[in-house]
N, C-alpha and C positions, 0 to 999 in steps of 0.2 A: 511287632504285632500284626496280626492279620487284620485286614479291614472288617471281615465278618468276625467280630469279637464278643458276640452275645450268644448265649446257649439257646436263645428262643429263634434265632436265624440259622437255617440250614445253608452251609456254604454250597454254592452251586457246583455240581461234579465236573461241569465241562467248561469252567472258567478259571483262569489263572491271573493274578496281578501282574500289571505292566506300568510303563510310564507314558506319559504324554496324551495328547488327544488322538482319536481316531483319525485315519486318513480324510483328508479333505478340510479338517478344521485347523483354525488358528485363534489364539487368544491372548489377551494382555491385561493387565491390572496397574494403575498408576495412582498416584496421589495428585489431586487437583485443587485442593483445598476446602473440600466441603467439611471435612472434619477438621477441627481445630488442633487435633493432636499432631497432624501432618502425616498420618498413615494413610495407606492406599485406600482409595474412595471411589474409584472410577474403572470398571470393568468393561471390556469388549471382547465379543466372540462372533466369529464369522465362519460360515461355511463357504467354500470357494465352489462348490458345484452349483451349477446352475438349475439343475432338477431336485434340489433338496426338498424333501418333503418333511412335515413337522405336525406336532399336535400340542395343545395347550390345555390347562385348566387354570380358572382364576378364583379368587376369594368369593365368597357368598355373603359378603357383608353387604348391608345396605348403604354403607358410605365408602364405596370402593375408591381407591387413589386414583389420580389423574391418569397415571401410566396403564392401570387396569382397563379405564375406561376407553382409553386411545386404543390399546390392544385389541378391545373386543370389537370397537366401531370401525377401525380404519385398517387394520392389518389383515393380511391373507395368511391366515393361522395355520393352513395346511400346507404353506410353501415358505415358512420363514427361513431367510438366509443368516440374519444377524440379529445380535442381542446387546443393547447398550444398558448398563446398570450402574446405578451410583448408590452409595451406601452414605449415612449421616444425614439424610433428609428424605422423607417419605413422599414428598409431594402429594400429600393427601389432605383434605379439607381446605385446598387453595383456589378453588373456584375457577373461573375463566382464565385466569393466569396460569393456574397450574397446568390446564389443558394445553395452553398454548406453550407453554416451557417443554411439555411432553413431546408435542408436535416437533419442537425445535430439536430437541434430543434425538426424534426419529430421523429428522432431515439430516442432521449433522453425521449421524452413524450411518445413513445411506450413503453419502459422499466419502465419508472417511474409510469405509469398507468396500467401496465401488461396487455395490450391488445393484445401484442404479435405481431401483424402485423403491420408493418409502415403505410401501404397504409390506415389503418383505422385511422390514426392521422392527422388532419388538423392542419395548423399553421397560424398565423397572427401577423402581427407587424404594429404599428402606431406610428408616431411622425416625427422626422426630417428625410429628404429625402437626399440621397447622402453619408451616414456615415455609415461604417462598423459596425456590431453588435459587442458588447464586449461578445464574445462567452463564455468566462469563467464564467463571472457573469450568462449569461443565463443558462448554463447547472447547475450551483450550485443552481439557482433559481427554475429551474424544479424540481430537487431532493427535495428542501426544500418545495416547494408546494405540492408535492406528499405526504408528511408526515402530510400536514395539510387538506387533503381533509376531506369533510364532507357533510352531506345533506342539511346543512343550510348554505353552504360557498358561495352562489351566491352574497351576498352584498360585500364580500371581492374581488370576482372575478370582479365584476362591477367596484368596486375602483381601481382595478389593471389595467385595460384596459383605463382609462381615460389619456388625454392628457392636452388641454385646456379647457375642460369640467368645467362648474362651479359646477356640480352636476352629482352623478352617476345615471344611468337611468335604473330601475329594476322593475319589477313586478311578482307576482305570483298569480295565480287564480285557483281556483276549477270550473270545468265546468260540469254542469248537463246534462248528454245526457240520451236518452231514454233506452240505454242498461247500464248505469251506469255512475258512476262520475270519470272523469280524470283531470289531474292537467296539467297546462301550464305555464311556467315561460320564462322570456326573460331578456336580460341584453344588453345593447347597449352603445356606446360612439360616440361622433361626435358634434362638435361645430364649426368648421371651415373647409374650403375647401369640402364645400357641394354644388352639383348641381344636377338637375334632370339628369337621363340616365346614370348612376346609382348612387344613393347618399347614400349609407348605412354607409359609413366608416366601423364600426364593429358592427354586431347585432347576437347574439346567442339565439336560441329559443330552448326550451326543452319541452317535453310532455311524459307523461307515457302512453298515449294512444298507441294503435298498428295500425300503418298506412302501407299500401304497400309503397315501393318506389314510384310508379306511383302516388298514391294518395298524398303523401308528397311533390313530385315535382310540381304536378298540383296546390295545396293550397298555396304553397309558391310562385310559380310564379304569381299567380292571386294577391295575397294580396301585394306582393312587387311593383307590378306596381300601385297599389293603394295608396301606402303610401311612400316608400323611392324614388320613381321615380318621386314623384310629390313635391319635396322640393327643396329650393335654400337658401342658406345663402350669398354666395359670387360669385356664378356662376363658381365656380372651382371645377374641378373633379379630385379625389383623385386616386392614383395608387394602393391603398390599400384596397378599399371597398370590404367588405366580408360579406355575411348573411348566416348563417347555422341553418337549422331545424334538431333537432334529435329527435327520437322516440323511447322510450326504450321498450314499449309496457308492462311495469311492472303492469299496472293496470288491465291487463287482458281484456280490453275494446278495441275491434277491431272496427275501423271507416271504413265501406265499403263506394265505391263509390256510388253516387245517391242514397243516403239514407237521412232522416232527421237528423241523427247524423252528417253526413259530413257537412250538411248545417250548423247546430248549432255550430260545432267546427270550420268551416271556418269562420262564423261570427265573433266568438270571436277572432281568430286569425287575422282577418282584423282590428278589433277595436284595439287590442293590438298594431299591428304594425302602424297603422295610428296615434296612441297616442304617441308611440315612435317617429316617424318622427315629429310630431309636437313638442316633447320636444328637439329634435336636433335643430329644428328651434328656438323654445324658448331660447335655450342656445347658440345660434349664437353668436359668439364672441364679448361681449360688447352690446349686443341687448337689447332694452326695450321693443319692440312690435312685434306681429306676424301678417302678413298680408296674407289673403286669396284673391286670385283672381280667379274669374269664368267667362269664356268667353264662349258665346254661339253663334251659328250662323250656316250656312248651309254648311261650308267646314272644314272637320276635320283637315287639315294641317294648315288652316289659323287660328282657334281657338288655336291650340297649339303654334303656333309661336307667336301669339299675348300675350298669357298667360306667355311664357318664357320671351318675352320681358319686359314685366311689372314686373315679380317677380325678374329679374336680373338687371333691371335699377337702376344705382346708384341714379339717381335724385328721382325716385320713393321711394327708399329705406331711402334716407335721410330725404325726406317728412315725411315718417312714422315715423322715429326716432323723428323727431321734433314735431309731432303730428300736421302737416300741411295739411289740405285737398287740396292740390294744384292738382286738376285733370288735368290740362294742362300738367303736366309731364306724367300722363297716356295716354292721347291722344298722345303725342309726341312719347311715347314708342310703341305704337300699329300702329301709322304711320310709323314709321322706319322699323317695322318688315313686313309690308304689302305694300310695294311702288306700286305694281302693281295693287292695288284694288282702287287706287285714282279716283275721290273724293271718300271717304270712309263715308258710312252712319253709324255713330258710335253713340252708346249710351253708358253711363257711370253713374252708381250709387255708392255712397259710404256710407256704412252703412244704405242702403235701401233709401237714399235720391238721387233723380235722378239730377245731375248737367250738364248733356249734353245729347241731343236728336238730333239724325240726323246731329251730327257732329257740334252742336251750343249749346251755353250756355243755361241753364235752371234756371230761377229764383227759389231761395230756401232759406230757413231759414239758414243763414250763421253762426248764433251763435250756433243753435242746432247741426249742422254739426261740428262746431270746437269743441264742447264738446264731441261729439261722436268718434272722431278720436283720444282723450285722453286715451282710455281705452287699456288694454293690447292686444286686439284682433280687428282687423280693417278688415271689408270686403269690397273688390272692386267687382261689377259686370259689365261686359262689353257686349253689344250687337253688333254683326256684322250682315250683311245682311243675310238673310234665316233662316232656322231652321233645328233641327236635331243633330247637332254636339255640344259637350261640352268638355272644358277642364278646369282643376282645379289644382291650385298649392298654395302651402304655402311657405311663405318667411319671412326672418327675415328684421328688418330694419339695417341700416349702420350708425354707430355713430363713435365718437372719440376714444372710447376703442379698436374698431377693428383694427384701424391703430396702435395704441400703442402695442397691442398684436403681430401683424404680422411683424411691423418695428422691434421688439426686441426678434424674435422668436428663433434665433440661440445664442443670445448674453446674 
């Protein structure tokens, strides 16, 4: 199966799937005992190029995890060489000890990867909130992972950063540019505690293209807004969300701003992050289906509020889970989000079948619609008064397994 498996994501024309990390990168994933199951739970990623450039984005939570605070305060975010990640424990709401532990992870990572400067090492943690890290296990795991680093270690790394994910999320591509061929790879984790503004959980992207810090930051910022800021599983914002792009430059191909190469590379990065975002939604804890809601109208704030209301609605999400084309739940969610626009001139279509026009029922083929909403991807289109603004969100359904997973998360 192709990595780009959604009808909503256009496969980049100039990219083809490959294996392993881009030139200049090595990675590893090991088990160090953070997870009681004995599964891999410590990932290490390093660029061997001294002039690596990077860019990063972090959660907007008011209670950010210790690794996020450390990264923002102590890291050279435009020159990150290495990343140390543990799963099974978020190191969030852990106070001064949490910050000290994150700093110890950073220091151990700098030594193990031989990058020299601690400020060139980012850290990330994901898992249970409010529990101190088992630092003896973590430091031993970092040493063990450093001995396993290899150019094709991305799959082990992707496995090590999982929590409730049903499957690892990783891709490696070759991208043909006018000035040469570069490689792009990415690893992500996320299945629960996902909400727009910011909704990455953990995503790490590598390329052997040479990008200036300004170009890397620009491309990452634009593509994150079109991907991870447009998804919702449960409307809950994680304190750990982190996305990092690293550029080793080892291909020798430089991507300059406002060139065809920048456009082609940017389109590929955009497609990769959008597909990864969809995989996070598809992997929503216990999910059966993915929904896409597109709201169009004349007011930018209104269309975004309406889209988020639909994507986060428990009633819409349970209807999606059950394959129920209950458009009344969509109407209710939009109305709740836009009370000041009453009476609302509202249009609704599900899988191209119009069910509501100007706020009222439209006769339609109910049997055909019932069949359409049984598929893995279901699209909802909503029209509000006016023209010019548009908002798009992807969301998972909500079923019994989500309750089971989260009711028993720490037990």
